[in-house]
N, C-alpha and C positions, 0 to 999 in steps of 0.2 A: 839714556835719553830722558827718562822720567825725572832723574835728579836735576838735569839741566832745565827741564820744563818747570819744575818747582822753584828752582833758583831764579828763573826769569819772572815767574809770578810774584815771588817775594820782592824782587828788585823793583818791579813796577808798583807794587803795593806800598813799599817803603817811601816811594817818591810821590805817592798820591796820584799815580797815572792810571787809575782804574775806572774813572768816570765814563770814559767813552770806549771802553774795551769790550763792547758787546760783539756778537758774532758778525753782524753786518759791517761794523766799522773795521774789525780785524780782517774780514775778507777783502774789503776795499784796500786796506793797507798792504795786504799780500800782493794784490794786483799792481798797486802803485810802485812798490819796491821792485817787483819783477820787471816792470817797465823801465825803471831806472837802471837795472842790471842790463837790460836789452840795449839801452842807449850806447853802451861801449862797443857794441858790435854793429851798430847801424851803418856806418860808412867804412868799416874796416873788415877785412877777413878775420877769422877767429885767431889766427896766429898773431897778426898785427895787434889786435885788440888786447890779447893776453900779454904780449910782450910789453906794450906801452902802459897798460893799466891793471896789472894783476892785483895789486894791493887794493885798488878801488873796487875792482870786480869782486874780490873776496869780501870786502865790507858790505857790498850790496847783497851778495849771496847770504851773508850772515843776517842782514836785515830781513830778508825773505824767510829764512829759517826761524828767526826769533818770533816774527809775527805768526808763522804757521804753528809753532809750538804754543803760543798764546791762544790761537784760534782753537786748537785741539783741546787745550785745557778748559777753555770756556764751554765747549760742547761735550766734554767728557769722552773724547775720542782717543783711543790708544793707537797712535800712529804706527808703532812697530807692528802691532797685530794687523791693522788695516793694510799696511804695505805688503805683508806676507800673504794676506787673503787676496789682494789684488794681483800679486805675482802668480799665485796659483790659478786664478781665473784667466790671466793672460796666457799662461803655459798651456791651458786646455785649448784656448782659441788659436794659439800659434805654437804648435808642438815643434820640437827639434826634429829636423829632417835627417 
C-alpha cells in the first residue's frame, strides 16, 4: 500500500497537481467521489447496478481510494496500521458470539 501511495504522490507531483491537495480539499474530494460511486446504486438494486455498470463502479471506487491514499500521505497516516487498530476496537465492542 505504501508503494502505491508513493506512486500516486509522485504522479500528482509530476503533473503539478499539488497546489490544492491539502487535507481539506482531499477530504472534500473523497466525499465527492464516494457520492459519484453511490449514484450507480441510486435507482437500482445492487445486482442491477453492478451488472450494468461494474467498470464505471470500479473506476469510482479507484477514485475514492486514490484520494484516500493522498489524504493519508498528506496527514502522515499509516492506513494499514489505523485499519488494524480500528478492527481491534470494533472487535472489543462487537465480540464474536
